[in-house]
C-alpha positions as CSV (number, residue, x, y, z in Angstrom):
1,M,0.0,0.0,0.0
2,K,1.2,3.5,-0.8
3,N,-0.3,5.1,2.3
4,P,0.8,3.5,5.6
5,E,-1.8,5.7,7.3
6,R,-4.5,3.6,5.6
7,I,-3.0,0.3,7.0
8,G,-3.4,1.8,10.5
9,A,-6.9,2.7,9.7
10,Y,-7.8,-0.8,8.6
11,I,-6.2,-2.2,11.7
12,I,-8.2,0.1,13.9
13,I,-11.4,-0.9,12.1
14,V,-10.7,-4.6,12.5
15,I,-9.9,-4.3,16.2
16,G,-13.1,-2.2,16.7
17,V,-15.3,-4.7,14.8
18,F,-13.8,-7.6,16.7
19,L,-14.5,-6.0,20.1
20,Q,-18.0,-4.9,19.0
21,V,-18.9,-8.5,18.0
22,H,-18.8,-9.5,21.7
23,I,-21.7,-7.0,22.4
24,L,-23.8,-7.9,19.4
25,F,-23.3,-11.7,19.8
26,P,-22.6,-12.5,23.4
27,E,-23.0,-16.2,22.8
28,L,-19.7,-16.1,21.0
29,R,-18.0,-15.3,24.4
30,L,-15.1,-13.3,23.0
31,G,-14.4,-11.8,26.4
32,K,-16.8,-11.3,29.3
33,H,-15.2,-8.0,30.5
34,I,-15.7,-6.1,27.2
35,T,-18.9,-4.0,27.8
36,D,-20.8,-1.1,26.5
37,L,-20.3,0.4,23.0
38,W,-16.9,1.9,23.4
39,P,-15.5,-0.2,20.5
40,I,-17.7,1.9,18.1
41,V,-15.4,4.8,18.9
42,I,-12.4,2.8,17.5
43,I,-14.4,1.9,14.4
44,L,-15.5,5.5,13.8
45,W,-11.9,6.7,14.4
46,G,-10.6,4.3,11.8
47,I,-13.3,5.3,9.3
48,A,-12.4,9.0,9.9
49,V,-8.7,8.3,9.2
50,L,-9.7,6.6,5.9
51,I,-11.9,9.4,4.8
52,R,-9.3,12.0,5.7
53,S,-6.7,10.1,3.7
54,R,-9.0,9.9,0.7
55,N,-10.1,13.6,0.8
56,R,-6.6,14.9,0.6
57,S,-6.5,16.7,-2.7
58,G,-3.4,15.4,-4.3
59,P,0.2,16.7,-4.1
60,I,0.6,20.0,-2.3
61,E,3.0,21.2,-5.1
62,K,-0.1,22.1,-7.1
63,Y,-0.8,24.8,-4.5
64,G,2.7,26.3,-4.9
65,M,4.1,24.6,-1.8
66,S,6.7,21.9,-1.4
67,E,6.7,19.0,1.1
68,A,8.8,21.1,3.5
69,D,6.4,24.0,3.6
70,I,3.7,22.1,5.5
71,I,3.5,19.3,8.0
72,Q,0.7,16.7,7.7
73,S,0.9,13.5,9.6
74,T,-1.3,11.1,11.6
75,Q,0.1,8.1,13.4
76,F,-1.7,5.7,15.8
77,I,1.2,4.1,17.7
78,G,4.9,4.9,17.4
79,E,7.1,7.9,16.8
80,I,6.8,11.0,14.6
81,F,9.7,13.1,13.5
82,H,9.6,16.3,11.4
83,R,12.5,18.5,10.5
84,P,11.3,20.7,7.6
85,V,13.7,23.0,5.8
86,S,11.6,25.8,4.3
87,T,11.8,29.6,3.7
88,R,8.0,29.8,3.4
89,F,6.7,27.4,6.1
90,R,2.9,27.4,6.4
91,G,2.4,25.2,9.4
92,G,0.2,22.1,9.4
93,T,-0.9,19.3,11.8
94,S,0.8,16.4,13.4
95,T,-1.3,13.8,15.4
96,L,0.0,10.9,17.4
97,I,-2.2,8.7,19.6
98,V,0.4,6.8,21.6
99,G,4.2,7.4,21.4
100,S,6.7,10.2,21.2
101,G,7.3,12.9,18.7
102,T,10.0,15.4,17.7
103,I,9.1,18.5,15.7
104,D,12.3,20.4,14.8
105,L,11.5,23.8,13.4
106,R,14.9,25.3,13.7
107,S,15.4,25.3,9.9
108,I,12.3,27.1,8.9
109,R,11.3,30.7,8.1
110,C,7.5,31.3,8.1
111,A,5.6,32.6,5.1
112,E,4.2,36.1,5.6
113,G,1.4,36.4,8.1
114,S,0.5,34.1,10.9
115,Q,1.2,30.4,10.2
116,G,-0.3,27.8,12.5
117,I,0.9,24.3,13.5
118,R,-1.3,22.0,15.6
119,I,0.4,19.1,17.5
120,S,-1.8,16.6,19.2
121,L,-0.8,13.6,21.3
122,G,-2.9,11.1,23.3
123,V,-0.3,9.5,25.6
124,G,3.5,10.1,25.4
125,S,5.9,13.0,24.9
126,I,6.5,15.8,22.4
127,N,9.8,17.7,21.9
128,L,9.4,20.9,20.0
129,F,12.5,22.8,18.8
130,L,12.2,26.4,17.8
131,A,14.9,28.6,16.2
132,E,16.4,31.1,18.7
133,D,15.2,34.0,16.6
134,A,11.7,32.6,16.0
135,T,8.7,34.8,16.4
136,Y,6.0,32.6,17.9
137,S,3.0,32.2,20.1
138,I,2.6,28.9,22.1
139,N,-0.6,27.5,23.5
140,A,0.3,24.2,25.1
141,N,-2.2,22.1,27.1
142,V,-1.6,18.9,29.1
143,V,-4.5,17.2,30.9
144,L,-2.1,15.2,33.1
145,G,1.6,15.7,32.9
146,E,4.3,18.3,32.5
147,I,5.2,21.3,30.2
148,S,8.8,22.5,30.1
149,H,10.2,25.6,28.4
150,R,13.5,27.4,29.0
151,G,14.4,25.5,32.1
152,E,11.1,26.1,33.8
153,S,8.4,23.4,34.1
154,I,4.9,23.1,35.3
155,S,3.3,19.7,36.1
156,G,0.1,18.3,37.4
157,F,-3.5,18.1,36.3
158,A,-4.9,20.4,33.6
159,K,-1.7,22.5,33.0
160,R,-1.4,25.2,30.3
161,L,1.4,27.3,29.0
162,I,0.6,30.4,27.0
163,E,3.5,32.5,25.7
164,R,4.4,34.9,23.0
165,S,7.9,36.0,21.8
166,S,8.6,39.7,22.5
167,K,8.3,40.8,18.9
168,Y,5.2,38.9,18.1
169,D,2.9,41.8,17.6
170,I,5.1,43.6,15.1
171,A,6.5,40.7,13.2
172,V,5.6,40.2,9.5
173,S,5.9,36.4,9.7
174,K,5.0,34.5,12.9
175,L,4.3,30.9,14.0
176,D,1.3,30.0,16.2
177,V,1.9,26.7,17.9
178,E,-0.9,24.8,19.5
179,I,0.0,21.6,21.4
180,S,-2.5,19.3,23.1
181,V,-1.5,16.3,25.2
182,V,-3.8,14.1,27.2
183,I,-1.2,12.2,29.4
184,G,2.4,13.0,29.0
185,E,5.1,15.6,28.6
186,V,5.7,18.6,26.3
187,V,9.3,20.0,26.1
188,I,9.8,23.2,24.2
189,H,13.4,24.0,23.2
190,G,14.7,27.4,22.0
191,G,12.7,30.4,20.9
192,Q,13.4,34.0,21.8
193,T,12.6,35.6,25.2
């Protein structure tokens, strides 16, 4: 298969169907502790991943961008790693359900205007690297875990870090970073004071 994301979607759907069969056909006794309809969430999630992968409208080059200008990734379990090199970075999304991720943005310069990147993680850790001269805003949320930036960290339940670089309001090009983690850790390296 050309799209590894689709393989993950099929696996999610198969697992969800297998778990749902227990509820629909209890006489099969696939496991007496599987209850309620929670497997439907897994099925719908897999279908959503499939639909999203089919609705992508071809190569991004036709919009005047290269692969390095935008980040788009979704992974169920494992590790994500992005290190784009771009002089007109336009942001994007990176989603990981369980695992760790590294997003290294030290080799980018944003396109004019405000460019947004959304990083989402269910359980695990995210390391974000910003260039020392980057103009940015950060909105990082952790339901249960820790957020670290410039040697300071906050940890516990429902923690949030909101920060802007000093020249954000006057910059022509800026990066808006949104990070959401359910359980885990966010470590932000670099960025101006």
